[in-house]
C-alpha positions in Angstrom: 67.2 -197.4 39.2 64.7 -199.9 40.4 64.5 -203.4 39.5 61.0 -203.0 37.8 62.1 -199.9 36.1 65.0 -201.8 34.3 62.7 -204.7 33.1 60.5 -201.2 31.4 63.0 -200.3 29.8 64.5 -203.3 28.0 61.0 -204.0 26.9 60.9 -200.6 25.4 64.2 -201.5 23.4 63.3 -205.0 22.1 61.1 -204.1 19.3 63.7 -201.8 18.5 66.0 -204.3 17.8 63.8 -206.3 16.3 62.7 -203.6 13.4 66.4 -203.3 12.4 65.9 -205.2 10.2 64.0 -203.1 8.0 65.2 -200.3 6.4 64.5 -196.5 6.7 61.4 -195.4 5.0 62.6 -192.8 2.0 66.3 -193.6 2.5 67.5 -195.5 -0.9 69.6 -199.0 -0.1 72.4 -197.8 -2.8 71.7 -194.3 -5.0 71.0 -194.0 -8.3 75.1 -193.3 -9.3 76.1 -196.7 -7.9 76.5 -199.4 -10.4 73.4 -201.6 -11.5 74.5 -204.6 -10.1 75.9 -203.6 -6.7 72.5 -202.1 -6.9 70.4 -204.7 -7.5 72.6 -207.1 -5.2 71.9 -204.7 -2.1 68.8 -204.6 -2.9 68.3 -208.0 -3.0 70.2 -208.6 0.2 68.0 -206.4 2.6 65.2 -208.3 0.9 66.1 -211.4 1.7 67.2 -210.6 4.7 63.6 -209.0 5.9 62.3 -212.3 5.0 64.7 -213.8 7.4 66.6 -215.7 4.9 69.8 -214.1 6.6 72.4 -216.8 5.8 71.7 -216.0 1.9 72.0 -212.1 2.8 75.0 -212.6 4.6 76.6 -214.4 1.6 75.6 -211.9 -0.7 76.8 -209.0 1.6 80.2 -210.4 1.9 80.4 -210.6 -2.0 79.7 -207.1 -2.2 82.2 -206.0 0.5 84.8 -207.5 -2.0 83.2 -206.5 -5.1 81.0 -203.7 -4.8 80.9 -199.8 -4.9 81.4 -197.5 -1.8 77.3 -197.4 -1.3 77.0 -201.0 -2.0 79.8 -201.9 0.7 77.8 -199.0 3.1 74.9 -201.6 2.8 76.8 -204.5 3.3 77.9 -203.7 6.2 75.0 -202.7 7.6 73.4 -206.3 6.6 76.2 -207.8 8.6 75.9 -205.6 11.5 72.0 -206.5 11.8 73.3 -209.9 11.7 75.5 -209.7 14.7 72.6 -208.0 16.1 69.9 -210.1 15.7 72.3 -212.9 17.4 73.6 -210.7 20.5 77.1 -210.1 19.4 76.8 -206.7 20.1 80.6 -206.0 19.5 80.9 -207.4 15.9 77.8 -205.4 15.5 79.3 -202.4 16.7 82.5 -203.0 14.4 80.9 -203.6 11.7 78.5 -200.3 11.9 81.5 -198.2 12.6 83.2 -199.2 9.3 79.6 -198.4 7.4 79.5 -195.1 9.5 83.4 -194.4 8.3 83.1 -195.2 4.6 79.8 -193.0 4.6 81.5 -190.1 6.0 84.8 -190.8 3.6 82.2 -190.5 0.3 79.8 -188.0 1.9 77.0 -190.3 1.6 74.2 -188.6 4.5 71.7 -191.4 3.9 74.1 -194.4 4.7 75.5 -192.3 7.7 72.2 -192.0 9.3 71.8 -195.3 8.9 74.8 -196.3 10.9 74.3 -193.5 13.6 70.7 -195.0 14.0 71.6 -198.8 14.5 74.8 -197.7 16.3 72.4 -196.1 19.0 70.1 -199.0 19.1 73.0 -201.3 19.9 74.9 -199.0 22.3 71.5 -198.4 24.3 71.1 -202.6 24.5 74.7 -202.7 25.9 74.0 -200.0 28.6 76.4 -197.6 27.4 74.2 -194.6 27.2 76.0 -192.2 26.5 77.2 -193.2 23.3 73.9 -194.3 21.9 72.9 -190.4 23.1 76.0 -188.9 21.2 74.4 -191.1 18.5 71.0 -190.1 18.4 72.0 -186.2 18.8 74.7 -186.3 15.7 71.4 -188.4 13.8 68.7 -185.6 14.5 71.1 -183.1 13.6 71.9 -184.8 10.5 68.4 -185.8 9.3 67.5 -182.1 10.3 69.8 -181.1 7.9 68.5 -183.9 5.2 64.8 -182.2 6.1 64.1 -185.6 6.4 60.8 -185.6 8.1 60.4 -189.5 8.6 64.0 -189.8 9.8 63.7 -186.5 12.5 60.6 -188.1 14.4 62.8 -191.7 14.2 65.2 -190.2 16.0 63.2 -188.2 18.6 62.0 -191.9 19.4 65.7 -192.7 19.8 66.3 -189.9 22.2 62.8 -190.9 23.9 64.4 -193.9 24.9 67.6 -192.4 25.9 66.1 -190.1 28.4 63.6 -192.7 29.7 66.7 -194.7 30.9 68.0 -191.2 32.6 64.5 -191.2 34.3 63.5 -187.8 32.9 60.3 -188.9 32.1 59.0 -185.4 31.1 61.5 -184.9 28.2 61.2 -188.5 27.2 57.4 -188.3 27.0 57.5 -184.9 25.5 60.1 -186.6 22.9 57.5 -189.6 22.3 54.7 -187.6 21.5 56.5 -185.5 19.0 57.6 -188.3 17.5 54.2 -190.0 17.3 52.3 -186.7 15.6 54.5 -186.8 12.6 54.2 -190.6 12.0 50.8 -190.3 12.1 50.6 -187.2 9.8 53.0 -189.5 7.5 51.0 -193.2 7.9 54.1 -194.8 9.8 52.5 -197.7 11.1 55.5 -199.7 12.3 57.1 -196.3 13.9 53.7 -196.0 15.2 54.1 -199.5 17.0 57.8 -198.5 18.2 56.4 -195.4 19.9 53.6 -197.4 21.8 56.1 -199.6 23.4 57.5 -196.5 25.0 54.1 -194.7 25.9 53.4 -198.4 27.5 56.1 -197.6 29.8 55.5 -194.4 30.7 52.3 -195.1 31.0 53.3 -197.8 33.6 55.8 -195.2 35.3 52.7 -192.3 35.9 50.1 -195.5 37.4 48.1 -195.4 34.9 48.0 -199.5 34.0 45.0 -199.6 32.3 46.4 -196.8 29.6 49.4 -199.3 29.2 46.7 -202.2 28.3 45.2 -199.6 25.5 48.6 -198.8 24.3 49.6 -202.5 23.7 46.2 -203.7 22.2 46.6 -200.8 20.1 50.2 -202.2 18.7 48.8 -205.8 18.7 46.3 -204.7 16.4 48.6 -202.9 14.1 50.9 -206.0 13.8 48.1 -208.3 13.2 46.7 -206.1 10.1 49.8 -204.7 8.7 52.9 -207.2 10.1 51.9 -210.6 9.9 55.0 -212.1 10.0 56.7 -209.9 12.6 58.1 -211.4 15.5 55.4 -210.8 18.3 57.7 -211.5 21.4 58.2 -207.5 22.3 54.6 -206.9 22.1 53.6 -210.2 24.3 56.2 -209.3 26.6 55.1 -205.2 27.3 51.5 -206.7 27.3 52.1 -209.0 30.0 53.7 -206.2 31.9 50.9 -203.8 31.5 48.7 -206.2 32.8 51.0 -207.3 35.8 50.9 -203.8 36.9 47.2 -203.7 36.6 47.1 -206.2 39.0 46.6 -209.4 36.5 49.3 -211.4 37.3 47.0 -214.4 35.6 46.7 -212.5 32.4 50.6 -211.6 32.9 51.6 -215.4 32.9 49.4 -215.6 30.0 51.0 -213.6 27.9 54.4 -214.6 28.9 53.3 -218.2 27.8 52.6 -216.9 24.5 55.8 -215.2 24.5 57.3 -218.7 25.3 55.7 -220.3 22.2 56.3 -217.4 19.9 60.2 -217.5 20.7 60.4 -221.0 19.3 59.1 -219.4 15.9 61.7 -216.4 16.1 64.7 -217.7 18.5 66.3 -214.4 20.2 68.4 -214.2 23.3 68.2 -211.0 24.0 64.2 -211.3 24.0 64.4 -214.3 25.8 66.5 -213.0 28.5 64.0 -210.5 29.0 60.6 -212.9 29.1 62.9 -215.1 31.7 63.7 -212.2 34.3 60.1 -210.8 33.6 58.4 -214.5 34.7 60.9 -214.8 38.1 60.0 -211.3 38.7 56.0 -212.2 38.3 56.7 -215.4 40.4 58.6 -213.6 43.3 56.0 -211.1 43.4 53.3 -214.0 43.7 55.3 -215.5 46.7 57.1 -218.1 44.2 60.4 -218.2 45.0 61.3 -221.1 44.4 60.4 -221.9 41.5 61.8 -218.4 40.4 65.1 -219.0 40.6 65.6 -221.1 37.1 64.1 -218.3 35.5 66.3 -215.8 36.7 69.2 -217.8 36.4 68.5 -218.2 33.1 68.0 -214.5 32.2 71.4 -213.7 33.9 73.3 -216.7 31.7 72.1 -215.1 28.6 72.5 -211.4 29.3 75.7 -212.2 30.0 76.2 -214.4 26.9 75.0 -211.3 25.1 76.4 -208.9 26.4 74.3 -206.9 28.0 74.7 -204.8 30.8 71.0 -203.6 30.9 69.4 -207.2 30.8 72.0 -208.0 33.0 71.3 -205.8 36.0 67.7 -206.3 35.5 68.3 -210.2 36.1 70.8 -209.2 38.9 68.6 -207.0 41.2 65.5 -210.0 40.7 68.3 -212.7 41.9 69.5 -210.1 45.2 65.8 -210.2 45.8 65.6 -214.2 45.2 68.2 -214.9 47.3 66.7 -212.6 50.3 63.4 -214.4 50.1 65.1 -217.6 50.0 67.5 -216.7 53.0 70.9 -216.6 51.8 73.0 -214.1 52.7 76.3 -215.1 51.0 74.2 -215.3 47.6 72.6 -212.2 47.6 76.2 -210.4 49.3 77.4 -211.7 45.6 74.7 -210.4 43.6 75.0 -207.5 45.3 78.2 -206.7 44.6 77.6 -207.6 41.1 74.8 -205.4 40.9 76.8 -202.0 42.0 79.8 -203.5 39.7 77.1 -203.5 36.3 75.7 -200.2 38.0 79.2 -198.2 38.0 79.7 -199.3 34.4 76.4 -198.5 33.4 75.2 -194.5 34.2 77.4 -193.3 37.4 77.7 -189.3 37.7 80.0 -188.6 35.4 78.3 -190.0 32.3 74.8 -188.4 33.6 77.1 -185.6 34.0 78.0 -186.0 29.9 74.6 -186.8 28.8 73.4 -183.6 30.3 76.1 -181.7 28.7 75.5 -183.5 25.2 72.2 -182.2 25.6 72.6 -178.7 26.6 75.0 -178.8 23.1 72.7 -180.0 21.2 70.3 -177.2 22.3 72.7 -174.6 21.9 73.6 -175.7 18.7 69.8 -175.5 17.4 69.7 -172.1 18.8 72.5 -170.9 16.9 70.7 -171.9 13.9 67.9 -170.4 14.8 70.1 -167.3 15.1 71.7 -167.5 11.8 68.6 -168.3 9.8 66.8 -165.3 11.3 70.0 -163.2 10.5 69.9 -165.1 6.9 65.7 -163.7 6.7 67.2 -160.1 7.5 69.8 -159.5 5.3 67.3 -161.6 2.5 64.8 -158.8 3.3 67.0 -156.2 2.7 68.7 -156.9 -0.6 65.1 -157.3 -1.6 64.6 -153.5 -0.6 67.8 -153.0 -2.9 66.7 -154.8 -5.8 63.5 -152.7 -6.3 65.3 -150.5 -8.7 65.7 -153.4 -11.0 61.7 -153.9 -10.9 61.4 -152.4 -14.1 64.5 -154.2 -16.2 63.6 -157.6 -14.4 60.0 -156.6 -16.1 61.3 -156.4 -19.6 63.7 -159.5 -19.0 60.7 -161.1 -18.1 58.0 -160.2 -21.0 61.1 -161.0 -23.2 61.9 -164.7 -22.2 57.5 -165.1 -22.0 57.6 -164.0 -25.6 60.8 -166.4 -26.6 59.0 -169.3 -24.4 55.9 -168.3 -26.5 57.4 -169.1 -29.9 58.8 -172.1 -29.1 55.3 -173.5 -27.6 54.0 -172.3 -30.6 56.3 -174.2 -32.8 56.4 -177.2 -30.7 52.1 -176.9 -30.9 52.6 -177.0 -34.9 55.2 -180.2 -35.1 53.0 -181.5 -32.5 50.0 -180.9 -34.9 51.7 -181.9 -37.9 52.8 -185.5 -35.9 48.9 -185.9 -35.0 48.0 -185.4 -38.5 50.5 -188.0 -39.7 49.0 -190.3 -37.0 45.6 -189.6 -38.3 46.6 -190.6 -41.7 48.1 -193.9 -40.2 44.9 -194.8 -38.3 42.6 -194.1 -41.1 44.8 -196.1 -43.6 44.7 -199.3 -41.3 41.2 -199.0 -40.6 40.1 -199.6 -44.5 41.0 -201.7 -47.1 41.2 -200.7 -50.5 36.7 -201.0 -51.4 37.8 -202.0 -55.0 40.2 -205.2 -53.6 37.1 -206.1 -51.2 34.7 -206.1 -53.9 36.8 -207.6 -56.2 37.7 -210.3 -53.3 33.9 -210.7 -52.6 32.7 -210.9 -55.9 34.9 -213.8 -56.9 33.3 -216.1 -53.7 30.6 -217.4 -56.4 33.3 -218.1 -59.3 35.4 -220.0 -56.9 32.9 -222.0 -55.4 31.5 -223.0 -59.2 35.2 -223.7 -60.4 37.4 -225.0 -57.4 34.2 -226.4 -55.2 33.5 -225.4 -51.7 36.7 -226.5 -50.1 38.4 -224.1 -52.5 35.7 -221.3 -51.5 36.0 -222.1 -47.8 39.3 -221.6 -47.8 39.2 -218.1 -49.6 36.7 -216.8 -47.4 39.1 -218.1 -44.5 41.7 -216.4 -45.4 39.5 -213.2 -46.7 38.2 -213.0 -43.2 41.6 -213.6 -41.1 43.1 -210.8 -43.2 40.3 -208.2 -42.2 40.2 -209.3 -38.8 44.1 -208.8 -39.0 44.0 -205.0 -40.1 41.0 -204.3 -37.5 42.9 -205.6 -34.3 46.2 -203.6 -36.0 44.5 -200.2 -36.4 44.1 -199.8 -33.0 47.9 -200.7 -31.9 51.0 -198.8 -32.1 53.6 -201.9 -32.3 52.7 -205.3 -33.2 55.0 -208.6 -33.1 56.6 -209.6 -36.2 54.5 -212.4 -36.8 50.9 -210.6 -36.9 52.5 -208.8 -40.4 53.4 -212.2 -42.0 50.4 -213.9 -41.5 48.9 -210.4 -42.7 50.9 -210.1 -45.7 50.5 -214.5 -46.1 46.7 -214.4 -46.0 47.0 -211.3 -48.5 48.8 -213.2 -50.7 46.2 -216.3 -50.4 43.6 -213.8 -51.3 45.4 -212.9 -54.3 46.5 -215.9 -55.5 42.2 -217.0 -55.8 41.5 -213.8 -57.6 45.0 -214.0 -60.3 45.5 -217.8 -60.3 48.5 -219.0 -61.8 50.1 -216.2 -63.0 52.2 -215.4 -60.0 54.2 -217.0 -57.1 55.2 -215.5 -53.6 57.5 -216.6 -51.2 57.9 -215.2 -47.2 61.3 -215.6 -45.7 62.1 -214.8 -42.2 65.7 -215.2 -40.9 65.9 -217.5 -37.7 67.1 -214.9 -35.4 64.5 -212.9 -35.9 61.8 -213.8 -32.5 58.9 -212.8 -34.6 56.5 -213.0 -31.1 58.8 -211.2 -29.2 60.3 -207.8 -31.4 57.5 -205.2 -32.5 57.5 -203.2 -35.0 54.7 -200.6 -36.7 51.5 -202.8 -38.1 50.7 -202.5 -41.8 53.9 -201.7 -43.1 54.2 -204.3 -45.2 50.7 -204.8 -46.8 51.0 -201.7 -49.2 54.5 -202.5 -50.3 53.0 -206.1 -51.3 50.2 -204.5 -53.0 52.6 -202.2 -55.1 54.5 -205.1 -56.1 51.6 -207.3 -57.3 49.3 -204.7 -59.1 52.1 -202.7 -60.0 54.7 -205.7 -60.6 53.7 -208.7 -61.5 50.6 -208.4 -62.2 51.8 -206.6 -65.4 52.8 -209.5 -66.8 50.9 -212.4 -68.2 52.3 -215.2 -66.5 55.8 -215.9 -64.4 55.3 -213.2 -62.0 57.4 -213.6 -58.5 57.2 -211.9 -55.6 59.6 -212.4 -52.3 59.6 -211.0 -49.1 63.1 -211.3 -47.0 63.1 -210.4 -43.5 66.6 -210.3 -41.4 67.3 -208.6 -37.9 69.3 -205.3 -37.7 71.0 -203.3 -35.0 68.3 -201.9 -33.0 65.8 -202.8 -35.4 64.5 -205.2 -39.0 65.7 -205.7 -42.7 62.8 -205.4 -44.8 62.9 -206.5 -48.7 60.2 -206.7 -51.0 61.4 -207.6 -54.9 59.4 -208.7 -58.0 60.0 -209.7 -61.4 57.8 -207.0 -63.0 58.2 -204.4 -65.8 60.4 -202.4 -62.9 59.9 -199.0 -61.5 60.2 -196.9 -64.8 56.5 -196.8 -65.2 55.8 -195.4 -61.3 56.5 -191.8 -60.3 60.0 -191.5 -58.0 59.3 -191.7 -54.5 59.9 -187.9 -53.9 57.5 -186.9 -56.1 54.1 -186.1 -55.2 52.1 -188.2 -57.5 53.5 -191.6 -55.9 50.8 -193.8 -54.9 49.6 -192.7 -51.8 50.7 -196.5 -50.4 54.2 -196.2 -50.7 54.3 -192.2 -49.6 52.5 -192.2 -46.6 55.0 -195.5 -45.8 57.7 -194.1 -46.3 56.7 -191.1 -44.1 55.6 -193.6 -41.4 59.2 -195.1 -41.7 61.0 -192.1 -41.5 59.0 -190.8 -38.7 59.0 -194.2 -36.5 63.4 -194.1 -37.1 63.4 -190.6 -36.0 65.3 -187.2 -37.7 67.9 -189.1 -39.3 66.7 -192.1 -40.2 66.0 -193.3 -43.7 62.8 -194.2 -45.4 62.3 -196.4 -48.6 64.9 -197.8 -50.9 63.3 -198.7 -54.5 66.2 -200.2 -57.0 65.5 -202.0 -60.6 66.2 -205.1 -61.1 68.2 -206.5 -64.2 68.2 -209.9 -64.4 71.0 -212.0 -66.4 68.0 -212.9 -69.0 67.0 -209.6 -69.8 64.3 -209.2 -67.3 63.7 -206.9 -64.9 62.2 -206.0 -61.3 62.0 -203.6 -58.5 63.4 -204.1 -54.9 61.9 -202.2 -52.4 64.3 -202.3 -49.2 64.4 -200.1 -45.8 64.9 -200.7 -42.2 62.8 -199.9 -39.5 63.5 -199.4 -35.5 61.7 -202.3 -33.4 60.5 -202.4 -29.8 60.9 -205.4 -27.5 57.4 -205.9 -26.4 58.3 -208.4 -23.5 60.1 -205.8 -21.6 
């Protein structure tokens, strides 16, 4: 492989390493059956990693490896692998991804297995082990096809295209990347399209179409600026510089390389820097600046060896070989040639090429066998369909019976919903209006209050009446209101009734401290009808000394409510389950039962007998509540 093609291959692989931080679209980090804490921790770790907070993500991953479930540990191993991969510690990255792969296969988690295979292929490609990379890529492609993951199949074809490009099979690489781009464009996968543009750029350069390569990279630049402004731009800038160099514009190429140098200060990466140094050195060599090129090429070789990337090492050795020849350093050239020969032998000898071709043939054969099996199954299905024709009449009869059953169920459900709707309308009508007599009496009492108690008391009375009407109207459109709202409503009601029946009763509203009146929600207008009943049919039956108490306390998943009075008791009123009882009590009881569910209880009425011979009534109920803050 020529030095220029080696550099181009590295430029193709760079963006794949950069996007390795992004989880595959459509693949959950942790499946639904995973424990909630482990799932949340894994999602948080991936979010931190994408936000460049790698250390924090790795800390969470380490904790998940110790305490998380199997799916969370798979995500943790992949995060650890990414951290090693970004630090160019490829052996450690391979070990971490291998742990994720083994665990995913152990629990039969195909999505995790696919993610691990994808990352293993990328690292093997960067190390130059294309046989292992091809094996991982083909295995991942078969897995994605079995999962019917269209986006995953597109990404697998992209990985195969990179490997075919390394083999020099440009036609296979072009076919694979075009298939990948077609699917990605249909799905709107901008990140995937951006990665494919990198390879299309290199293919255009090899085909002698540098301006087409520049166009691909300008499109990639636009995608990154619009969709991924915080993404590492170094791979795109390096490829853009390489395209301008191929188009005969070395000054513009160097300008793009300088931009990449500045970007490396914000996004440090030894693998990216090694490729960039090699490209700058080669550009200087092409321009006859051999002495200046030496330092760049030496730095590229040192970085390549430190990261363990044979591809980067081969590119740097090839450039240094040409550099030593140009400088007349025969001994140095011989050393570079020997090192280059050893690297080439490790990368892609004839035996590896044969093995990779065998893997491709095996995949094609497996795919053909699967297609034949599918056709055979279709034929068997057609024969079975013909055999079932005699059962058509029976199937029609069963279908008609099922339709009748479904119709009966639907009619019953419709009637149930209709009844529920009627009750809802009754509730809305009840909330939307106040007793006309109450309003008339409250308004008529204003002149008398003004005359007897002065304008301040009259103004206070009008204020409470206005607040009462406001709360009634506001709650008439709500299904749940804060407990605070209900407490305020009955407070204003008590205040209005105090003016109309001065000195005839006292009242108290008590809410336990553990009841969060702002957060806990209850159905609106539940307390007011009961308070009204306690006043009108209870304490106002006395000449004086009446007392009404409202007490709210917490219950399990609900709220306990108690309204008590010292009136004549409930003896003079119809029983709760009688049809002649007051409409306010009846509707309130039905509303409570509906809210509490089929087995829920409604109102509970008790007569009270004091030690002094007095009497009274107490209405109690427990109502289901809602958390209004969630």
